[in-house]
C-alpha positions in Angstrom: 56.9 158.8 124.4 56.9 162.5 125.0 54.9 164.4 127.6 54.1 168.1 128.0 56.9 170.0 129.7 59.8 168.1 128.3 62.5 170.7 127.3 63.4 169.5 123.8 61.9 167.1 121.3 63.3 163.6 121.6 66.0 162.7 119.2 64.9 160.3 116.4 66.7 157.0 116.6 66.2 153.5 115.1 64.8 150.9 117.4 66.1 147.6 118.8 64.1 144.9 120.5 65.6 143.6 123.8 63.6 140.5 124.6 60.3 142.2 123.8 61.2 145.6 125.4 61.7 148.2 122.6 64.5 150.6 123.0 64.7 153.7 120.8 62.4 155.1 118.2 59.1 156.2 119.8 59.3 153.6 122.6 59.3 154.8 126.2 62.7 155.5 127.7 63.6 152.4 129.7 65.3 151.9 133.0 68.1 149.4 133.5 70.2 148.1 136.4 72.6 145.3 137.1 72.7 142.5 139.6 75.6 142.3 142.0 75.2 138.6 142.8 77.3 135.8 141.4 75.3 134.8 138.3 76.0 131.2 139.0 73.8 131.7 142.1 70.6 131.2 140.2 68.1 131.7 143.1 70.0 134.6 144.6 70.3 136.4 141.2 66.6 135.8 140.4 65.6 137.2 143.8 67.5 140.4 143.0 66.1 140.6 139.4 62.5 140.4 140.8 63.3 143.1 143.3 64.8 145.3 140.5 61.7 144.7 138.3 59.4 145.7 141.2 61.4 148.9 141.7 61.0 149.9 138.1 63.7 148.2 136.0 62.6 147.3 132.5 65.9 145.4 131.7 68.5 143.8 133.9 72.1 143.1 133.2 74.0 140.1 134.7 77.7 139.5 134.5 78.9 136.6 132.4 82.6 136.2 133.2 82.9 132.4 133.5 81.3 129.3 132.3 79.4 128.8 135.6 77.9 132.2 135.0 76.8 131.3 131.5 75.2 128.1 132.9 73.4 130.2 135.5 72.0 132.4 132.8 70.5 129.4 131.1 68.4 128.9 134.2 67.8 132.6 134.9 66.6 133.8 131.5 63.6 131.5 131.4 62.5 132.5 134.9 63.2 136.3 134.7 60.3 138.8 134.7 62.4 141.1 132.5 64.9 140.7 129.6 68.4 139.8 130.6 71.5 141.4 129.2 74.8 139.5 129.5 77.8 141.7 130.5 80.9 140.6 128.7 84.4 141.9 129.2 87.6 140.1 128.2 86.5 136.7 126.8 84.5 136.8 123.6 83.7 133.1 124.1 81.6 134.1 127.1 79.5 136.2 124.7 78.9 133.1 122.6 78.0 131.1 125.7 75.6 133.8 126.8 73.9 133.6 123.4 73.6 129.9 123.9 72.0 130.6 127.3 69.3 132.6 125.5 70.0 136.2 126.7 68.1 139.0 125.1 71.1 141.3 124.6 74.9 141.5 125.0 77.0 144.3 126.3 80.5 144.4 124.8 83.3 146.7 126.0 85.5 147.8 123.0 88.3 148.5 125.4 88.5 144.9 126.5 87.8 142.8 123.4 89.9 144.3 120.7 90.5 141.4 118.2 88.4 142.3 115.1 87.7 138.6 114.3 86.4 137.9 117.7 84.2 141.0 117.6 82.8 140.0 114.2 82.3 136.4 115.3 80.1 137.6 118.1 78.2 140.0 115.8 77.5 137.2 113.3 76.2 134.9 116.0 74.0 137.7 117.4 72.7 138.5 114.0 71.7 134.9 113.4 69.7 134.9 116.7 68.3 138.5 116.3 70.0 139.5 119.6 71.1 143.2 119.8 74.4 144.3 121.2 75.2 147.3 123.3 78.6 148.9 122.5 79.6 149.9 126.0 82.5 152.4 125.8 83.9 153.3 129.1 86.4 156.2 129.8 88.1 154.0 132.4 88.9 151.2 130.0 89.5 153.0 126.8 91.6 151.3 124.1 95.3 152.3 124.8 95.9 153.4 121.2 92.9 155.7 121.3 93.9 157.1 124.7 97.3 158.0 123.3 96.0 159.3 120.0 93.6 161.8 121.7 95.8 162.6 124.7 93.4 161.0 127.2 89.9 159.9 127.6 88.3 162.7 125.6 84.8 162.9 124.1 86.4 162.4 120.7 88.2 159.3 121.9 85.1 157.7 123.3 83.1 158.4 120.2 85.8 157.0 117.9 85.9 153.9 120.0 82.2 153.3 119.4 82.6 154.0 115.7 85.5 151.5 115.4 83.2 148.8 116.9 80.4 149.7 114.6 82.7 149.4 111.6 83.4 145.8 112.5 79.7 145.2 112.9 79.1 146.8 109.5 81.5 144.3 107.9 79.2 141.5 108.8 76.0 143.5 108.1 75.0 143.7 111.8 73.2 146.8 112.8 71.0 145.9 115.8 73.1 148.1 118.1 72.7 150.5 121.0 75.6 152.5 122.3 76.9 154.0 125.6 79.9 156.3 126.1 80.1 156.5 129.9 82.5 158.3 132.1 82.7 159.1 135.8 83.3 162.7 135.0 79.9 164.3 134.4 81.0 167.1 131.9 83.0 164.5 129.9 80.0 162.1 129.9 77.6 164.9 128.7 79.9 166.1 125.9 80.6 162.5 124.7 76.9 161.7 124.3 76.3 165.1 122.6 79.0 164.3 120.0 77.8 160.8 119.6 74.2 161.9 119.0 75.4 164.1 116.1 76.9 161.2 114.2 74.6 158.1 114.7 71.0 157.3 114.8 71.6 154.3 117.1 69.7 154.4 120.4 71.8 155.6 123.3 72.1 154.1 126.7 72.9 156.9 129.2 74.8 156.7 132.4 77.5 158.2 134.6 79.7 155.2 135.5 81.2 154.7 138.9 79.2 157.6 140.3 79.7 156.3 143.9 77.4 156.0 146.9 74.3 158.1 147.5 73.7 161.0 147.8 76.7 162.2 145.8 76.3 159.3 143.3 72.6 160.2 142.8 73.5 163.8 142.2 76.2 163.0 139.6 74.0 160.4 137.9 71.1 162.8 137.8 73.2 165.7 136.6 74.5 163.8 133.6 71.4 161.8 132.6 68.8 164.6 133.2 70.9 167.1 131.3 70.9 164.9 128.2 67.3 163.8 128.5 66.3 167.5 128.6 68.1 167.9 125.3 66.2 165.0 123.8 69.1 162.6 124.0 68.8 159.1 125.4 66.7 156.0 125.0 67.5 153.9 128.0 69.2 154.9 131.3 71.1 153.4 134.2 72.2 154.9 137.5 75.6 153.4 138.6 75.6 153.6 142.4 77.7 152.0 145.1 74.5 150.8 146.8 71.8 148.2 146.6 70.9 148.1 142.8 67.3 148.5 143.8 68.2 152.1 144.5 69.4 152.4 140.9 66.1 151.2 139.5 64.1 153.3 141.8 66.1 156.4 141.0 65.9 155.8 137.2 62.1 155.4 137.3 61.6 158.4 139.6 63.8 160.6 137.3 61.8 159.7 134.2 58.5 160.2 136.0 59.6 163.6 137.4 60.7 164.7 133.9 57.4 163.6 132.4 59.1 160.9 130.3 57.3 158.0 131.8 53.8 157.7 133.2 53.8 157.7 137.0 53.9 154.2 138.4 54.5 154.8 142.1 53.9 157.6 144.6 55.5 161.0 144.0 55.8 162.3 147.5 56.3 166.0 148.0 56.8 167.8 151.3 57.3 171.3 152.6 60.8 172.2 153.8 59.3 173.0 157.2 59.4 176.3 159.1 58.7 177.9 162.4 55.0 177.2 162.0 55.3 173.5 161.5 53.3 171.4 164.0 55.0 168.1 163.3 58.5 166.8 162.4 57.9 167.1 158.7 61.1 165.1 157.9 60.0 162.2 160.1 56.4 162.0 158.8 57.6 162.3 155.2 60.0 159.4 155.6 57.4 157.4 157.4 55.0 158.0 154.5 57.6 157.0 151.9 58.2 153.7 153.8 54.4 153.1 154.2 53.8 153.5 150.4 57.0 151.5 149.6 56.7 150.0 146.1 52.9 150.0 146.1 51.8 150.9 142.6 49.9 154.0 143.6 50.5 156.6 140.8 49.5 159.6 142.8 51.2 162.8 144.0 51.1 162.8 147.8 51.9 165.9 149.9 53.0 166.0 153.5 52.7 169.6 154.8 53.9 170.9 158.2 51.0 173.2 159.0 47.4 173.9 158.0 48.1 177.6 157.3 49.6 177.3 153.8 49.8 173.6 153.4 46.6 172.8 151.5 47.0 175.9 149.3 50.6 175.2 148.4 49.9 171.6 147.6 46.5 172.1 146.0 47.7 170.4 142.8 48.6 167.2 144.7 46.2 164.2 144.3 46.1 163.9 148.1 47.9 165.4 151.1 47.8 166.0 154.8 48.6 169.1 156.8 49.3 169.2 160.5 47.0 171.0 162.9 46.9 170.9 166.6 47.6 167.2 167.4 45.7 166.2 164.3 46.1 166.0 160.6 43.9 167.7 158.0 43.5 165.4 155.0 42.8 167.1 151.6 42.1 165.7 148.1 42.8 168.0 145.2 42.9 170.9 147.6 39.6 170.1 149.2 39.5 169.2 152.9 38.0 165.8 153.4 38.8 164.5 156.8 40.5 165.2 160.2 42.5 162.4 161.8 44.6 162.1 165.0 48.2 162.9 164.5 49.3 159.3 165.1 47.1 158.1 162.3 48.2 160.6 159.6 50.3 158.2 157.6 47.8 155.4 157.8 45.1 157.7 156.6 47.1 158.9 153.7 47.7 155.3 152.5 44.0 154.4 153.0 42.7 157.4 151.1 45.2 157.0 148.4 44.2 153.4 147.8 40.6 154.5 147.6 41.4 157.2 145.1 43.3 154.7 142.9 40.3 152.4 142.9 37.4 154.9 142.8 38.8 158.3 141.7 39.3 161.6 143.4 35.7 162.8 142.8 34.4 159.8 144.6 36.7 160.4 147.5 35.5 164.0 147.9 31.9 162.9 147.5 32.1 160.4 150.4 33.6 163.0 152.7 31.9 165.5 155.1 33.7 168.4 153.4 31.9 171.1 155.5 33.0 169.6 158.8 36.6 169.0 157.6 36.8 172.5 156.2 35.5 174.1 159.4 38.0 172.1 161.5 40.8 173.2 159.2 39.8 176.8 159.4 39.6 176.7 163.1 43.1 175.2 163.5 44.4 177.7 160.9 43.0 180.6 162.8 44.4 179.3 166.1 47.8 178.8 164.6 47.9 182.3 163.1 46.8 183.8 166.4 49.6 181.9 168.2 52.5 182.3 165.8 51.3 185.1 163.6 51.4 185.5 159.8 55.2 185.7 159.9 56.3 182.6 161.8 59.9 183.0 160.7 60.1 186.6 161.7 61.2 187.7 158.2 59.4 191.1 158.4 61.3 191.9 161.6 64.6 191.1 159.8 63.6 193.2 156.8 62.9 196.2 159.2 66.4 195.8 160.6 67.9 195.7 157.1 66.1 198.9 156.2 67.2 200.7 159.3 70.8 200.0 158.3 70.2 201.7 155.0 68.9 204.9 156.5 
């Protein structure tokens, strides 16, 4: 799926089917996350999977590091709202157990399972069951020989690791593969995926591994993932945060929506940075609005503006917004003033009108409003605010005069 405004055409890849969710080809770019519960805790793990799905995850990965985890997967897979990927590290038999449990995909780390016969055994079993495998190369667990050959975890080393794994798969005629070459270093991650995209048509799973806690982790993940997506590289993504995994799913979904790579599912809240003219605590109201909308599926752009002077004009392209006046909020839909509400009711009014727009449309919302009264009230508050604080609330003209005097 490609929307207007994307920087580069999306790279052509073959497609794999992960439990009914298509990855690659012309399928929408998908969002993934991973549970942090013990997989043997079936109810706890399912609770987290449902929370991840509600936050925008299309696919969820669970660890399968022991037989109890595999047994847990047997219960989880049938009850999960999204396809489950089993994360396998050192024990190839756990991959076989996960296949027996019915998972939709496996993730194998070439740096941890290096015996060619073990790798080919898993590939044969996966082929028989039509279960794809993600080759999950990680700079932090790169094969020792490749590390020494390339003088470290270089892009060339990560790409070669993926190719070696694919060679084993080719020997048993298994090609249902997607690949990741993750690193915690953003430039390394970006260059590794660029090189990989040049030599394979397999779908690519993007991520900056071990990015750390927000906000730094979000910045690193976004820097790496968004750069590649803008170049047309990437078919599925995961933010790796030291945080509640729901934050990963939410960040992934918001990133794709903001880049026009997925249709909007939840609210896109925009807000002014505030200034000397602001009549409210913009940060507080914006956060209250985010909390009020929560995970409601309201696919609108919602604006919170600090004053009625420039607010409606600056946010005229928003589906709905509110701008502060004197102890009241001026609600606008598509730039048209539709209502005036007490300041304490601003957030509630936003949610109420947004729900109405989703059900009936923006035109119907405008039609039901007394636009003349709302516009008159907004103009009155706008004039009063300009009279009180002036056109230049931040005194920029005064500063410019001072600068010019120094130049004379």
